[in-house]
N, C-alpha and C positions, 0 to 999 in steps of 0.2 A: 531447561533443555540440557541433557547431558551429551557427551561426545557421541554416543551411539545413536541418539536421535538427530543430532546436528548433521551428521554425514548424509543420511538419506534426505534430509531437508535440503541440503546444498545441492544434491544431485537432482532432485525434483525441481527445485527453483531454476537451475541451469537448463534443464530439459524444457520447461515451460517457456523460458525466455527464448530458447533456440526455436521452438515451434512457433512462437509468436512472430518471429522474423521470417518464417517459411512462406513461400509465395502462395500456396493454396490454403493452408490451414491458418496462417497468420491473421488474415483479415477477420476470420471467424472468431479466433481467440481474442483479438484486439477489442472486440465488442464488450468483453467482460473481464479481461486480464490486462493489468497495467503494472509497470514497475514504478514503485515509489522511492523517493530519496528524501532524507532528512538529516539534520545534524543532531547528535545526541545531546541531551540536556546537560549531563555531567561530564561526558568525555570530550565533547566538542568535535568528535569524529563524524564523518559523513557515512551513512549507512544506506543500503538499498535492498529491496526485496520485492518480488512479484506478489500481487494481491488480486483477488476478484473484487470487482466493484459494480455498482449500479449508479447510473447517471441520470439526472433530471436537470436539464438546462445547465446552469453554472454551478450545480451542486453535485457532489459525488459522495456516495455512502459506501464505506468499506466495512463489511461484517468480518469480525475477527473470530475465526474458528479456533477452538481450544485456547482461549485467551490466557489461562493460567500457565500454559506451557510456552507462552511468547512474552517478550518484554517490549518490543518495539512500540506498541500502541501506548504504553505508559508515558512516552515522551509528549503525548498530546492531551494528558489529563489537565483539569483545571482550565486555565486560559487558553490552552492549546499552543500551537506553534506553526511555523512555516513548513511547507511540504512541497515537493515537486513530483508531478506525475509525468513520467517520461513517455514521449511519443503518443500523447493523447491528442487526437485531432491532427495527427501528423507533425506535432511539435511538442516540446516540453511545456507543461502548464504549471504555474506556481499557484499556491493557494494557502489558506489557513485551515488547519485541521484541529478538531476538538473531539476527544474520545470521551464516551460516556459508558457507564456500566449500569444495567438495571438490576432489580432485586433478584432476578433469576440468574444473574451472572453473565448475561449476554452483553457483548461489547460491540459498539458501533463507533466508527470514526467518521465524522461528517466533515467534508472538505468544501469550503466555499472558494471556488476558483477565482483568481484575480482576473480582472478585465483584460482582454487581449487588445493590443494596439495595432 
């Protein structure tokens, strides 16, 4: 992603997060939009981005649109790694994410949520 692509992405990400916190629209968006956070494999820095998700029980699936233009999901290739889904069910939920790419290039990140206490 170049600088001209990253500026609009930052704007849209910020707008979606603001809408998710809005009183009327927020609960609707919260059913399919969540902010994820993870620590980069090589940098060790913490990153966050909003994503669309689909949930079934203690499992979350994130479809990565235009995966060749994004790098975040590569942190979860192979054995995967830890991830946090912010404000899912009214609280932050941690889990283990694993990214897979099929022959057609479609990328899915599957998250197994940790048990709540």
